[in-house]
C-alpha positions as protocol buffer text, in pm:
chain_id: "A"
residue {
  index: 1
  type: MET
  ca { x: 645 y: -3036 z: 2428 }
}
residue {
  index: 2
  type: ASP
  ca { x: 1003 y: -3097 z: 2385 }
}
residue {
  index: 3
  type: ILE
  ca { x: 1226 y: -2867 z: 2127 }
}
residue {
  index: 4
  type: THR
  ca { x: 1537 y: -2989 z: 1999 }
}
residue {
  index: 5
  type: SER
  ca { x: 1806 y: -2737 z: 1983 }
}
residue {
  index: 6
  type: GLU
  ca { x: 1787 y: -2715 z: 1605 }
}
residue {
  index: 7
  type: GLN
  ca { x: 1442 y: -2629 z: 1612 }
}
residue {
  index: 8
  type: LEU
  ca { x: 1512 y: -2367 z: 1883 }
}
residue {
  index: 9
  type: LYS
  ca { x: 1799 y: -2231 z: 1650 }
}
residue {
  index: 10
  type: THR
  ca { x: 1549 y: -2214 z: 1371 }
}
residue {
  index: 11
  type: ILE
  ca { x: 1268 y: -2056 z: 1589 }
}
residue {
  index: 12
  type: VAL
  ca { x: 1509 y: -1774 z: 1693 }
}
residue {
  index: 13
  type: SER
  ca { x: 1670 y: -1710 z: 1378 }
}
residue {
  index: 14
  type: GLU
  ca { x: 1320 y: -1659 z: 1211 }
}
residue {
  index: 15
  type: ALA
  ca { x: 1216 y: -1436 z: 1502 }
}
residue {
  index: 16
  type: ILE
  ca { x: 1536 y: -1217 z: 1462 }
}
residue {
  index: 17
  type: ARG
  ca { x: 1490 y: -1199 z: 1093 }
}
residue {
  index: 18
  type: GLU
  ca { x: 1143 y: -1068 z: 1121 }
}
residue {
  index: 19
  type: ALA
  ca { x: 1203 y: -839 z: 1395 }
}
residue {
  index: 20
  type: ALA
  ca { x: 1517 y: -667 z: 1207 }
}
residue {
  index: 21
  type: PRO
  ca { x: 1432 y: -360 z: 1026 }
}
residue {
  index: 22
  type: GLN
  ca { x: 1422 y: -432 z: 639 }
}
residue {
  index: 23
  type: GLN
  ca { x: 1611 y: -224 z: 436 }
}
residue {
  index: 24
  type: PRO
  ca { x: 1451 y: -148 z: 64 }
}
residue {
  index: 25
  type: LYS
  ca { x: 1636 y: -301 z: -214 }
}
residue {
  index: 26
  type: LEU
  ca { x: 1860 y: -41 z: -378 }
}
residue {
  index: 27
  type: THR
  ca { x: 1685 y: -140 z: -758 }
}
residue {
  index: 28
  type: MET
  ca { x: 1349 y: -254 z: -846 }
}
residue {
  index: 29
  type: THR
  ca { x: 1201 y: -467 z: -1136 }
}
residue {
  index: 30
  type: ILE
  ca { x: 938 y: -294 z: -1386 }
}
residue {
  index: 31
  type: LEU
  ca { x: 642 y: -447 z: -1182 }
}
residue {
  index: 32
  type: GLU
  ca { x: 786 y: -348 z: -850 }
}
residue {
  index: 33
  type: CYS
  ca { x: 829 y: 27 z: -963 }
}
residue {
  index: 34
  type: SER
  ca { x: 475 y: 46 z: -1097 }
}
residue {
  index: 35
  type: LYS
  ca { x: 332 y: -84 z: -813 }
}
residue {
  index: 36
  type: TYR
  ca { x: 568 y: 159 z: -597 }
}
residue {
  index: 37
  type: SER
  ca { x: 514 y: 472 z: -834 }
}
residue {
  index: 38
  type: GLY
  ca { x: 162 y: 433 z: -950 }
}
residue {
  index: 39
  type: ILE
  ca { x: 277 y: 462 z: -1319 }
}
residue {
  index: 40
  type: GLY
  ca { x: 176 y: 164 z: -1549 }
}
residue {
  index: 41
  type: LYS
  ca { x: 400 y: -117 z: -1646 }
}
residue {
  index: 42
  type: ASP
  ca { x: 369 y: -30 z: -2039 }
}
residue {
  index: 43
  type: LYS
  ca { x: 441 y: 343 z: -1947 }
}
residue {
  index: 44
  type: LEU
  ca { x: 763 y: 244 z: -1761 }
}
residue {
  index: 45
  type: MET
  ca { x: 854 y: 10 z: -2026 }
}
residue {
  index: 46
  type: GLU
  ca { x: 825 y: 281 z: -2276 }
}
residue {
  index: 47
  type: LEU
  ca { x: 1032 y: 495 z: -2065 }
}
residue {
  index: 48
  type: ALA
  ca { x: 1295 y: 255 z: -1999 }
}
residue {
  index: 49
  type: HIS
  ca { x: 1335 y: 204 z: -2369 }
}
residue {
  index: 50
  type: ASN
  ca { x: 1355 y: 569 z: -2480 }
}
residue {
  index: 51
  type: PRO
  ca { x: 1728 y: 670 z: -2410 }
}
residue {
  index: 52
  type: ASN
  ca { x: 1610 y: 1046 z: -2372 }
}
residue {
  index: 53
  type: SER
  ca { x: 1346 y: 991 z: -2111 }
}
residue {
  index: 54
  type: GLY
  ca { x: 1594 y: 1047 z: -1846 }
}
residue {
  index: 55
  type: PHE
  ca { x: 1428 y: 753 z: -1675 }
}
residue {
  index: 56
  type: PRO
  ca { x: 1688 y: 599 z: -1401 }
}
residue {
  index: 57
  type: CYS
  ca { x: 1720 y: 238 z: -1528 }
}
residue {
  index: 58
  type: PHE
  ca { x: 1979 y: -3 z: -1639 }
}
residue {
  index: 59
  type: LYS
  ca { x: 1985 y: -365 z: -1814 }
}
residue {
  index: 60
  type: VAL
  ca { x: 2080 y: -668 z: -1632 }
}
residue {
  index: 61
  type: GLY
  ca { x: 2068 y: -927 z: -1952 }
}
residue {
  index: 62
  type: SER
  ca { x: 1715 y: -856 z: -2074 }
}
residue {
  index: 63
  type: LYS
  ca { x: 1574 y: -729 z: -1750 }
}
residue {
  index: 64
  type: PHE
  ca { x: 1539 y: -348 z: -1666 }
}
residue {
  index: 65
  type: LEU
  ca { x: 1635 y: -241 z: -1302 }
}
residue {
  index: 66
  type: ILE
  ca { x: 1526 y: 108 z: -1146 }
}
residue {
  index: 67
  type: ASN
  ca { x: 1743 y: 255 z: -900 }
}
residue {
  index: 68
  type: ARG
  ca { x: 1516 y: 364 z: -621 }
}
residue {
  index: 69
  type: ASP
  ca { x: 1687 y: 679 z: -509 }
}
residue {
  index: 70
  type: LEU
  ca { x: 1735 y: 801 z: -871 }
}
residue {
  index: 71
  type: LEU
  ca { x: 1381 y: 708 z: -925 }
}
residue {
  index: 72
  type: ILE
  ca { x: 1249 y: 959 z: -640 }
}
residue {
  index: 73
  type: ALA
  ca { x: 1493 y: 1244 z: -757 }
}
residue {
  index: 74
  type: TRP
  ca { x: 1349 y: 1175 z: -1139 }
}
residue {
  index: 75
  type: LEU
  ca { x: 988 y: 1170 z: -1009 }
}
residue {
  index: 76
  type: ASP
  ca { x: 1060 y: 1483 z: -815 }
}
residue {
  index: 77
  type: LYS
  ca { x: 1249 y: 1656 z: -1111 }
}
residue {
  index: 78
  type: ILE
  ca { x: 944 y: 1593 z: -1364 }
}
residue {
  index: 79
  type: THR
  ca { x: 691 y: 1682 z: -1140 }
}
residue {
  index: 80
  type: LYS
  ca { x: 857 y: 2014 z: -1085 }
}
residue {
  index: 81
  type: GLU
  ca { x: 887 y: 2064 z: -1462 }
}
residue {
  index: 82
  type: GLY
  ca { x: 528 y: 1998 z: -1506 }
}
residue {
  index: 83
  type: ARG
  ca { x: 600 y: 1723 z: -1766 }
}
residue {
  index: 84
  type: VAL
  ca { x: 362 y: 1502 z: -1917 }
}
residue {
  index: 85
  type: LEU
  ca { x: 480 y: 1146 z: -1974 }
}
């Protein structure tokens, strides 16, 4: 089986991409946050729309994005406070 140099470059590039440690994204969508946190999408949307919730999100266009690091800190805070969402 003969492999061209272009095919070899593609194979090596894909192997490097797969082997490299993946850094998690800094932000998550509502759906990604729901899967990550176990909190339902509807509840997350409610929190995102409530400016008094302290929920660590911001909007890009019409889409909410959640800061991953701030989400972890927020979850820790509300857990310690014993808050009910």
